[in-house]
C-alpha positions, 0 to 999 in steps of 0.5 A: 770173445763171446763170438768164440764162446757161442761158436764153441756151444754151436759146435758142441750142439752139432756134435751132440745132434750128430751123435744122437742121429748116429745112435738113432740110425744104428737102432733102426738098422739093428732092429731091421737086421734082427728082423731079417735074421728072424725071417731067415731062421723062420724060412729055413726052419719051416722049409726043413719041416716041410720037405722030405726025401722019403715018399712014404712019409710024405703028405698024400694027395689025390691026382686024377683019382689016384692017391700019391705023395705030394711032390715038389721040385728037386725030387723032394715031397711035402710033409703033412706040415708042409702041405698044411703051410703051403698047400692047404687054405691055411696058406692064405692066413700065413700070406695075409697075416703079415699084412694085418700086422703092418697095418697095426704097426703103421696106424696104431703105433701111437697107441702101442708102447715101444715094447708092444711095437717091438714084439709085433715087429718081430712077430711080423718078421717070423710070419714073413719067414713062414711065407718065404719058406717056399723059395727054398723049394723053387730056387736052388740054395746056392742061387738064394745065397748069391742073390741075398748077398747081391741084395745086401750089397745093393741095399747097403750102397743105396741106404748109404747114398740116401743117408749121405747125399746132399740132394733133397729126395723128398720129391721122389715120394709121389713118383715112387708111390705111383710106381709102387702101386703100379707094381702091386697092380701088375702083380695082382693081374699076373696072378691070373694071367701067369704071364712070364713076360709081365712077371719080368716087367714087374720085377724090373720096374719093382727093382727100380721102385724099391731101390728108390724107396731104400734111399728115400726112406733112409733120408726121410728117417734122418730128416725126421730125427733132425727136424722132429721134436721127439721124446724117448718113447716117440724116438723108439716107436719111430725107430721101429717104424723106420726098421719096418720100412727098410726091412720091407724094402730089403725083402721085396728087393730080394724076392724081385732080384730072386725072380730075375737072377735066381736059378730054379730047381728042376 
């Protein structure tokens, strides 16, 4: 009789843990989805403000001593806003400010309230959108949409596998970090070389690295919830950091696949 009673208690406890885990992971994915939505809106919004089909209203630049409108692919021109965001020195601040926010969230999360961490995450997503607005000038809109859905399907399958697999992926961490550093170094070198072959190699390797990180991060988040004794505030901070990790995996995977599969504007 006692054995049945304790068995019933264990079943109740297991059910509560499973329900808590599902709620935690749903919160992570909801935060991530909200970040992606803000990034998409910011990217599209800054693109619409940055280009025009009217040469008379375009930003003026001097080439070879001759002043003319700042043209981009697709027969469009940069507006003064577009020139400021994508061609002036301000573009470096827009490019690197998200990196500062990542460090603030990753290393200062314990000193932040959950509300402050949430605001920083959303601000980070908006700044990333400003940086990504340029893809609408480089790639056709139809190919951007196509690659987005390819990324979403791939990410969903990888994250689901990482959540459900019984295989321990913790050993992947060191290997994936080495691959990540290799991708970063390759991308930095190619900023100077501008080699299409090196870009292709970096993109291929990067896709495999971030595919692995997606599954690995998902299992890591699941394990942290199951084996980490977290109070309510700590759980909320962990959910925001988890959303940030998965968000980064999605965005980088999308940009890498876009390099490989996207159709460029002519």
